[in-house]
C-alpha positions in Angstrom: -14.1 -4.3 -11.8 -10.6 -2.9 -11.8 -9.1 0.5 -11.0 -7.8 2.9 -13.6 -4.9 1.6 -15.8 -2.3 2.8 -15.3 -2.3 3.9 -11.7 -0.1 6.8 -10.6 1.7 6.9 -7.3 4.0 9.6 -5.8 6.3 8.2 -3.1 8.4 11.3 -2.8 10.3 11.7 -6.1 7.4 12.6 -8.3 4.6 10.6 -9.9 5.3 7.1 -11.2 3.1 5.4 -13.7 2.1 1.8 -12.7 0.5 -0.1 -15.6 -1.6 -3.2 -14.7 0.6 -6.2 -15.2 -1.6 -8.9 -13.8 -5.3 -9.6 -13.2 -6.5 -12.6 -11.4 -9.5 -13.7 -9.4 -10.0 -11.0 -6.8 -6.5 -9.5 -7.4 -4.8 -7.0 -9.6 -1.1 -6.0 -9.7 0.3 -2.8 -11.0 4.1 -2.3 -11.5 6.5 0.5 -12.5 8.6 0.0 -15.6 11.8 -0.7 -13.6 9.9 -3.2 -11.3 10.8 -1.3 -8.2 7.3 -0.2 -7.2 4.4 -2.6 -7.1 0.8 -2.0 -6.0 -1.3 -5.1 -5.3 -5.1 -4.8 -4.7 -6.8 -7.9 -3.5 -9.9 -9.3 -1.9 -10.4 -12.5 0.2 -13.8 -13.8 1.0 -14.2 -16.2 3.9 -15.9 -15.9 7.3 -14.7 -12.3 7.0 -14.0 -10.2 4.0 -10.5 -8.8 3.7 -9.7 -6.0 1.2 -6.0 -5.1 0.9 -4.2 -2.3 -0.9 -0.5 -2.8 -0.7 2.5 -1.0 -2.1 5.9 -2.8 -2.2 9.0 -0.8 -2.9 12.5 -2.1 -3.7 15.7 0.0 -3.7 19.4 -0.5 -3.7 21.5 1.2 -1.0 24.8 0.9 0.8 25.0 -2.4 2.8 25.4 -1.4 6.5 27.8 -4.4 7.0 29.8 -3.7 3.9 29.5 0.1 3.2 31.5 -0.1 -0.1 28.9 -2.6 -1.5 25.3 -2.0 -2.4 22.5 -4.3 -1.4 18.8 -4.6 -2.3 16.2 -3.5 0.4 12.4 -3.8 0.3 9.6 -2.3 2.3 5.8 -2.5 2.1 2.9 -0.4 3.3 -0.6 -1.8 3.3 -4.1 -1.1 4.4 -6.5 -3.9 5.3 -10.2 -3.5 5.5 -11.5 -6.5 7.5 -15.3 -6.8 7.8 -17.9 -9.4 8.5 -20.1 -10.4 5.5 -23.0 -8.4 7.1 -23.3 -5.6 9.6 -21.3 -2.8 8.0 -22.1 -1.0 4.8 -19.4 -0.1 2.3 -20.0 3.6 3.3 -19.4 2.8 6.9 -16.2 0.9 6.0 -15.0 3.9 3.9 -15.8 6.4 6.8 -13.9 4.3 9.3 -11.0 4.0 7.0 -11.0 7.7 6.2 -11.1 8.4 10.0 -8.0 6.3 10.6 -6.1 7.8 7.6 -7.0 11.3 8.8 -5.8 10.5 12.3 -2.4 9.3 10.9 -2.0 12.1 8.3 -3.4 15.2 10.0 -0.9 18.0 10.9 1.6 17.1 8.2 1.6 13.4 8.9 2.5 13.9 12.6 1.1 10.6 13.9 2.2 8.6 10.8 5.8 9.9 11.5 5.5 8.9 15.1 4.2 5.4 14.2 7.0 4.9 11.7 9.5 5.7 14.4 8.1 3.1 16.8 5.8 5.3 19.0 2.4 4.0 20.1 
């Protein structure tokens, strides 16, 4: 079963529509019209089950070595839920995930800001 099509994501400059562009076995890809924002949702089943939500962002900015020239840059942010085949319910996985996301985003993203600046 897939998520809504299109998805909508706001990465700071307003909501961007991401229509589904690919559906495969245990994976769907959603992409912005300009191709600069991509969301990939995937599942891998083995000795452990890995569920991944990933956003990839591409932008063009001044090249630090040649400031008069622009260069492409990319970054990704992803969340992995890694569980054994038995022992944890989906509800428990959601509660643990929400707990970590709340830890990072509470107080106007204070801990997420610290993490992104290299603190631990």
